[in-house]
Structures are given as C-alpha cells and as structure tokens.
BARO-826265 format. One line per field, with one value per residue (C-alpha): residue number from 1; x, y, z. Coordinates in pm, whole numbers, plus 32768, in hexadecimal, padded with zeros to 4 digits. Last residue first. Layout:
BEGIN
num = (NUM/...)
east = (X/...)
north = (Y/...)
up = (Z/...)
***
This chain:
BEGIN
num = (188/187/186/185/184/183/182/181/180/179/178/177/176/175/174/173/172/171/170/169/168/167/166/165/164/163/162/161/160/159/158/157/156/155/154/153/152/151/150/149/148/147/146/145/144/143/142/141/140/139/138/137/136/135/134/133/132/131/130/129/128/127/126/125/124/123/122/121/120/119/118/117/116/115/114/113/112/111/110/109/108/107/106/105/104/103/102/101/100/99/98/97/96/95/94/93/92/91/90/89/88/87/86/85/84/83/82/81/80/79/78/77/76/75/74/73/72/71/70/69/68/67/66/65/64/63/62/61/60/59/58/57/56/55/54/53/52/51/50/49/48/47/46/45/44/43/42/41/40/39/38/37/36/35/34/33/32/31/30/29/28/27/26/25/24/23/22/21/20/19/18/17/16/15/14/13/12/11/10/9/8/7/6/5/4/3/2/1)
east = (2ACB/2B42/2A08/290A/2977/29AC/283E/27AF/2879/27E9/2673/26B5/276A/261E/254E/25D3/25DE/2499/244F/24F6/245E/22E9/234F/237E/224D/2179/2021/20C7/2166/21BE/20D2/1FEC/1FD8/20F1/20BA/2195/2287/22CB/23F4/23BE/24C7/243C/2468/233E/2299/2308/2265/2119/2141/2184/2069/1F5C/1FB9/1F72/1E3E/1E6D/1DEB/1DBD/1F26/1F40/2057/211F/21D6/2319/2392/24B7/2505/25F6/24AD/2333/2237/213F/2032/20EB/20B4/1F11/1F36/1FBD/2105/2159/22A1/2315/2482/24E8/2623/260E/263C/24F7/2477/235A/2238/22E6/2364/2217/213F/2247/2253/20DC/20A0/21A1/20F5/1FBD/2075/21C6/22F0/245B/24C7/2632/26F7/2875/2926/286D/2838/2766/2643/262B/2514/240C/22E5/2330/2223/212A/212D/2122/1FD2/1F51/1FA3/1EF1/1DB8/1DC1/1E10/1D16/1C10/1C67/1C62/1B10/1AA5/1B21/1AA5/1B41/1C0C/1BB4/1B2C/1AE4/1B24/1BEF/1D35/1E68/1FBB/211F/2251/23A7/249C/2604/275A/2889/2869/29BE/297B/2922/281A/2787/2787/26D4/25E2/25C6/2580/243F/239F/2390/2368/2250/22D2/22A3/212A/2060/1EF2/1EFC/2032/217F/2260/23A7/24B3/262F/2729/2886/298F/2AF1)
north = (A0E9/A08D/A161/A0AB/9F5C/9FEA/A054/9EF4/9E29/9EE9/9EAD/9D5A/9D1A/9E15/9D16/9BE6/9C75/9CC3/9B5A/9ABB/9B9C/9B58/99C3/99EB/9AB4/9993/9A12/9AA5/9C0E/9CC7/9DFC/9DA3/9C29/9B1D/99A2/9950/9ABF/9B4A/9C32/9D20/9D89/9EBB/9E56/9F0D/9DA0/9CFA/9E15/9DE2/9C6C/9C8A/9DAC/9C9C/9B7E/9C3B/9CBA/9DC2/9E34/9CC6/9C6D/9AF7/9ACD/9BDA/9D07/9D9B/9E80/9F05/A04D/A118/A157/A187/A173/A269/A18C/A079/A10A/A0CF/9F71/9FC4/9F7F/9EA8/9F57/A010/A068/A18C/A21B/A396/A490/A54F/A5A6/A67C/A5BF/A459/A47F/A4F4/A3DC/A2E8/A348/A372/A234/A18A/A251/A19E/A041/A0C0/A1AD/A1DD/A2EB/A2F9/A43C/A428/A576/A653/A7C8/A794/A723/A880/A824/A932/A8AF/A75E/A785/A833/A729/A5FC/A6A2/A6A8/A56A/A4E2/A597/A51A/A3DA/A3AE/A44B/A341/A21C/A2A9/A29B/A135/A0A0/9F3D/9F95/A0FE/A0E2/A248/A3B3/A423/A44F/A4C9/A516/A4EE/A4E1/A481/A579/A4DE/A578/A4D6/A3B5/A2F7/A19F/A175/A28F/A1BD/A0C0/A173/A1BD/A06A/9FF6/A0FC/A0D5/9F66/9F37/A04A/A1AD/A23C/A218/A0EE/A14B/A21E/A1C5/A241/A325/A358/A440/A3DD/A4DC/A4C1/A5C2/A551)
up = (D5AE/D72B/D7A1/D6E0/D770/D8D8/D8D5/D858/D91B/DA67/D9C5/D9C5/DB06/DBA2/DAED/DB76/DCDA/DCCA/DC46/DD3D/DE51/DDB1/DDF9/DF50/DF78/DEDC/DE61/DD2E/DCE2/DBAE/DC20/DB03/DB65/DB4B/DB05/D9DA/D9F8/D88E/D833/D6E0/D605/D544/D3CC/D375/D2EA/D444/D521/D431/D45F/D5D3/D618/D543/D5FD/D74E/D707/D811/D975/D9E4/D9E7/D9E9/D918/D9C4/D8F6/D8DD/D7DD/D730/D67D/D573/D4DB/D53B/D433/D4B1/D462/D513/D670/D602/D652/D7B8/D845/D964/D9A6/D884/D89B/D7BA/D72D/D6C6/D5A8/D605/D4B4/D587/D500/D4E9/D633/D6C3/D610/D69D/D804/D7EB/D781/D85A/D97E/D95A/D9D8/DA68/D9DF/DA02/D8FB/D8D7/D84E/D801/D7B2/D84F/D804/D6D2/D78F/D834/D93E/D98B/D91D/D995/DACC/D9E0/D8CD/D9A7/DA2D/D8F9/D897/D9C5/D984/D7FF/D85E/D973/D890/D767/D84D/D8DA/D75C/D720/D859/D881/D9B1/DA0D/DB7B/DC13/DB72/DC7D/DBB1/DC84/DC0E/DCBE/DBF2/DC4B/DBE1/DC24/DBF6/DC1A/DB4D/DB79/DB81/DD04/DCBE/DB9F/DC8B/DDAB/DCA2/DC07/DD77/DDD6/DC84/DC80/DDF1/DE51/DEAE/DD80/DD7B/DCEC/DCF5/DBC5/DB36/DB73/DA7D/DB05/DA56/DA69/DA0F/D9EF/D9A4/D925)
***
C-alpha cells in the first residue's frame, strides 16, 4: 500500500514547528513513506482581521501549492493524508475539493474560511484563545459539517499557553488523537 502525506503550513508556522514536525514524524511511523512538506511565502504583511489581505494571501499561497503539487499522480497512492495548519487548512481543503483528492485531513487551528470548502474525512483542533479565529463560529461550523473538533481552553493559535509544561501536555494529547484518527480509518 502506497501512502502519501502532504503538509500545508501556515504563513509563520512552517513544517518544522511542533504540530507539523511531530505529526509528520507520526505519519512516517504509521507507514507514510512519501512526504511532501510544502513551502510557500507571502510578504504582504499582517493579514489578521483584513479580509482583502487574507484573500491575497490565500490566492498567492494556493497558487504556490498548485505549482508544488502539479506533478503528483494522486491515483498512484492508496492512502493520502493532508496535515495542515492555520491558512494551510484553507489551502488543503480547497485543493482537495478542486482536485477531488481522496484524502483524510488533520486541520490544526483551522480558520473560518476552511469550512467554505467543506472538508470531509477530517478532524480539527483549536485553542479557545485563538486570536485568528472566531473560535465559537469555527467550533459550530465544524460540528455542522461533522468534522470532530478538539478544543484547548487556554491555548492560542499555536495551541500553546504561557506554561511550557502545559504546552507539552497539549502537544502530546493532539498527537495521540491524531494517531488514533489515522489508525481508525486505516483499519476500516
């Protein structure tokens, strides 16, 4: 069985930051022998709270993802996993929908726009003190679209708190749930 994992980072949250670094290692342990960690850039400045800049960022990053993934033969893989963070959750969901990629997705700190593309076969994680999202709206939309969402009370957009030991507990919990999710669909 050929397995592929594609990692869609955020703008300031690259593939070597904790959530994506450890979920990628977890995927490798679970047999995802091919990994495509995307790298893209946006130099448009702060986009938080600015709908025009957010759209510009999405358009730019999505185009970069299209270019990076243009040579992938999706049909040659039996199992495809998309790992994404922040704006990367919008890009991964939009890409999966546009190209009808039969993938499972793990959405780390999804933004509201992620749900415009109705991600399927997905789970999500968000901090209740995430300044990048209307957290209650994201939770409600996720539930309406039957995307299980896990919340962390004092965590921010990186699923972190001011307490380092608490951050390690959160990271461990997120990876445990991510692993269980992967194992559950693999065993179906």
